[in-house]
Structures are given as structure tokens and as C-alpha cells.
N, C-alpha and C positions, 0 to 999 in steps of 0.2 A: 565392687564388694559383693561377696556371696550372700545369698538370702539368709543362711544360717548366722553369718556374722552380723547382719542387720538385726536379726531377731535377738541375738545376744545383747547388742547395744540397747535395743528397745526395752528389753527386760531389765537391764541394769539401770536405765533411766527411770523406769517405773518404780523399781525398788527404792531408788534414791528419793523420789517424790513421796512414796509411801512412808519411808522412814521419817522424813521431815514433817509429814502430816500427823504422824503418830505422837510426836513430842508434845504438842499443845492439847493433850487429850481432853481436859475439862473445858477448854475453850471451844472445841468443835463438837462436844457432846459424847457421852459414853457409848451410845449405840453406833455412831459414826466411827469412833475409835475401834470398837470391836470388829466392825466390818472391814475397816482398813487393815487391821491386824491380820485378819483371815486372808485378805488379798496379798499382803506382804508375805505370809507363809507360803501361799501357793506360788508366788513369784520366786521365792527362795528355792522351792522344789524344782520349778521350771529351770532356774539358773543352773542347778546341779545336773539336771537331765541334759541340758545343752552342753554342759562341760564334763560329761561323764568320761570322756577320753582322758582328761586330766586325772580324775579319780581312779580310773583303771590303771594308771601308770604310777600310782603312789609307791608301789614296792619295786619299781623298775628304775634303772639308771642311777647316776651318782647325785648325791645331794650337795649342792653348792650352798653357801650361806644364804643367798637370796631364796633358794627353793626351801630351805629349812624354815625361814621366817614366814614365807607364804603358807607353808603347810601348817605351821603352828597357829597362824591367824585363822585359817579355814576351820581347824578343829575347834578353836575357841569360839568362833562365830556359830558353829553348829551347836555346841553345848549351850551357848547363850540363847540361841533361837529356840531350842527345845524348852529351856527353862522359862523363857518368856511366853511361849505358847501354852505350856501346861499350866503355869500360874495364871495366865489370862483366862483360860477355860474355867479354872476354879473360881475366879473373881467375877466371871461373866454374869451380867444382870439382864442381858438381852438375847444374844445369839444362842448361848448355851445355858440359859436359865432353867431349861427343862431338866437339866442334870441335878439341880438342887443340891449341890455339894455344900456341906456345912462344916464348921469347926476348923477350917484351915485358912480362913481369910487373912489373918494377921501375918502368918508366915508367907502366904502366897503374895500378899501386897508388897512385902519386903523384897521377895525374890523378883517379882515383876518389875519393880522400880529399879532395882540394881541391874537386872538384865537389860532394861530399856536403855539406860545410860551407858553401860559398858558396850552394849550392842552398837550404839551410836558411834562410839569412839573406834571400836574394832572394825566396823564396816567402812568407816571413813578412812582409816589407815589402809585397809584392803583396797579400797578404791584408789588411794594415792599410789600404792605400789604398782598398780596396773595403769596408772595415769600416762605412762610412757606411750602406751598404745594410742591414746587420744592425741598426745603431742605429735606422734608420728603421722597420724592421719591429717592433723592440721598442717604439718610441715609439707605434706605432699600437695597441698593446695597452692603452695608457693614454691616454684622451682628453685629459686635462690633467695631465701628470706634475707631482707636487709638487716645489717647488724643493729641499726637503730631500733627496728621493729622488735628484734629479739630482746634487746635490753629493756624496751618499754614493757614487753610482756612479762619479763622477769621482775621488774620493779612493781608492776601492778599486782603480780602474784604475791610478792613480799608484803605489800601494803595490805592486801586482803587478808593474808595470814596474820599480820600484826593486829588488825581489827578483830580477827577471829579469836585471838588470845584474850582481848578485852571482853568480847562477847561471852567467851567461855567462863570467865571469872564473874562478869556482870550477872549472868543467869544462874550463878551458884552451882554450876555443874560439878566442880571438884567435890563439893560437899555431898552431892548425890552419889558420885562414884565411890567415895570412901565411906558411905553409909553414915555420915555424920548428921545428915538431915534425912528424916524418914517420910517427909511429906513435901511435895512440890508446891511451891507458892506461885499463884498466877494473879496477874493484874487484869481483872476482867474488863477494865475500862480501856485497856490497850488493844489496838487493832491486831488481829491475829497475824496479819501479814508482817508486821514489825517483829513480832515474836519469831516467826519463821525465818525472816531475813537474818536475825541474829544467829539462829541455829545454822543457817546456810554458811555464815561467816565462820562459825566454830568448826563446822564440817570442813570448810576450806583450809583451815589451819592444820587439821589432821591429814587432809589430802596432801598438803604441802609437805608435811613431815614424812608421810609415807613415800611420796615421790622421791625426795632427796635421800631418804634411807635406802631406797632401791638403787639409786645411783652409787651410793657408797658401797653397798653389798656387791654390785656388779664389778666395781674396781677391785674389791677384795678378792673376788674370784680370779681376776687377771693376774694378781700377784701370786 
């Protein structure tokens, strides 16, 4: 594997970890949340620099259904990330407190919360659409994967996705996405790790959706 490919994978892993750590923001503290947010934004920029060839080819070649969905997702994530960062700067009480921005807190809070949860879903779908690369890498470790091993992996993924649906509803994420609830509720007696594990499961559900959506779109192209 080339050094650049290793760097891409490392950046993607760090972005995933940062995304998960951003969700329990009051449980880890406002200052930590702000610094992790800055790291996330820098990783996001690094990700696009490393993938600048893809961006440079946006107006070239034929658009297949899969490429269309990938492009729409990237645009939505970019808009979401900008909204999250700008609203985060307005709300900042630590890193950017010197800016002393006033009068926009209510709007910024709504935008930030909405962007946070939609960003979680969009980035998870984006990861799922590219999950085939990880599956291919894992497949190369086994010259001839056993049928039993393949089915065990599929059933495990299905079970994880099913729990992800439960965690998605249990944590009230649909209400946050649809702006039906304007404040996130945290159980401060709950260990942070349990909170994060539920979000890992919810992310796994959307990765599962994204991966199989990419499979359907690839078949659509062949037809």
C-alpha cells in the first residue's frame, strides 16, 4: 500500500473518531468539544487536499448513478461542515471567545445542532458508500475466503445494523434531525463510553445502508 493511501485511511479513521467524540459534547466538556471540532475541520480540509484529484475531475467524465449520489453527498457534507463550523465559532466560549459575537446565539445553536446530527448521518452514509474499499482490503488478506466466514461476517453486520436502528431511536436522533427537539438530553450518570458505543452502532447502521446502496447503484450502472 502506498504512503498516500495509508495517510488517507489514517485521516478517515481520525475523522470518524473525532465525529464520535463530538456527539457527547456536554459529557466531555465545552472546551474539549471546541478543540475536537477544530481538529475535525482541519482533518476535513486535509481529506479534501488528499483527494483533490477527485475534486478536479468533477466536471469530467460521465456521471453514473453511483457517482451522482457520491457527489451530492460530498456537496451536502461540505455545506453541513461550513454551517457547523461557522455556528460553532459564534457559540464559542473558549477557543474563539475573543471574537465576542453577540445576538446570534439562538439561531447559531439551532444551526449547530441540526448540522451536527445531519453531519453524523451524511458522513456515515459517505463512509458506507466507500466501505467497499475496506471490504476489498480485508478480502485480500484471505486468498479464498470460506463461505461460512463470509456469511458470518454478513450476519454480524446485519445484527450490528439492527442494534444501530435501536440505538438511533433510543438516543432520540430522529427528533434532532427533524428539529422536533431543540436541546440534546444527556444522562450525566451514564458512562461516556456507553453513549459513544450507541453512536458507533447508529453509525454502523448508516454505513450498512450506504454500502448496500452503493451495491445497488453499481448494478444499476451495469443495466
